[in-house]
C-alpha positions, 0 to 999 in steps of 0.5 A: 327908669333904665341904665343907659350905657355907653363904652369905648375901647382903643389901644395905643402907644405910649412914650413910658415904660409900663410901670411909669405909666401905670404910675402916672395913672395912679396919680389921680390928680396928675393924670387927669389934670393933664387930660383936655376938657375935664377938671379935677379938685383934690379934697384936704384928706387927698381924694380926688375928683373929676369934673366933666360938661356934657350935653344930654340927647334934648341938648341940656347941659349937665356938670358931671362930678365923679369921686375917683378911686383906683379899685386894683392895680398889678404889674400890668394893668389898673382899674380907676372907677369913678362914681357920681350922681348922674353916671359912674365910670370905669377906666381899665388900662392893660399896659405891655412893653413896646419898642419905644415904650408901653402897648396900652389897651383901654376900655372906658365903660360908663352907664347913667340914667339920662340918654346922651350923658355917656356917649357924650362923656365916653368920647370926650374922655376918649378923645382927652386920653387919646391925644395925652397918650400921644404926647404925655408930659414929662413927670415924676412918677413913682411905681404904683403900690403893687399887691403881690400875692403870697405864694402859698405853702408847697403842699407835703406830698402823700406816700405813693402807693403802688396802682394797679395796672389800668387798662388801655382806653379806646383812642377817644374822639377829638374835640371839636373845634372851637370856633374862634371869634377872630376877624380877617383883618388882611382880608378887611383891607381888601378893597375887593373882599370889601366891596363884597360884603357891601352886597351882604350888608345892611344900612344902618345909619347916615351922616353928613359932617362938616369940614373939621370933623374929628375921629370922635365923630366916627367913634361917637356914631359907633358907640350910638349904634354899638347894639344894632352892629351887635346884631351882625357879623361886624360892621363897615363905615363908609367916608364920601364926600360929594366931589367923590375926591374920598372914599375910605372904608373902616371895618369895626369889629362888633365890639366897635373896635376899628380895624383898620382903613383902606380907600383913596383920598386925591387920587393916592391909595391909603391902607393901615391899621387903627394906629395909622388912622389918626396921622390919616385924618387930617387930610381927610377932615378938611372936606365935607363928607357923608359917612354911613354905618353898614352892618355886615350880615355874612362873611364870605 
């Protein structure tokens, strides 16, 4: 049976200092206890397990149980691994100082032999972590036990021998420039530029969402089509309502990252980066919408 995977990558600000945040995540019981939609169990030996309930592609309920352990922790990162019978996951966080605490870059990878399990688990964990990092609890944490590799001894320099004169070589040809795998984010938030890209796009999928939809619905749609997105230069999510009160476009990288948003809601222009998207969602989610995912064949 093939392995079916899913992943999500996102960045978020946290009002905790980097070492405090790493210490919070290192304490698996305390950390996951504060994540909604999951439960934790601790054995007498101190081992921590994570429980979550998800649905498969066929609508069956599955109870996931993961044995948790910290695979590694450094001064600016931590890797947490969950192993289970139905699925395995890895959560990696890279943390750096920010103005009001920390900026965390999070990646969640999941693998399972059953369709739908990883997509739903990743979406569940993503929404829980986003809410937790937005309003972290006031808990007393200890710095994680970071292992610093020993400094190798300085080698004793060998006696310097006089070198024979070397002829001056001919000027070398300049090294070819490597193509930077970066996206023109500023241009991708320009509606005129996006309109041109739409002319060079293929429709990947369409979904209708009822009022009360969340950012998780957008993430889930992206994850379900991540292999198709990888065939294009990038992707675009367009969000429209039946009464034409809303028209919003979200550029999406080939890895599935949202890169901002631009558009109009109730005749008011909207524009911002990914960190602003969560604040803007309430004014959009009150309407029924049709979302379309497009694959951009060529950047201009």
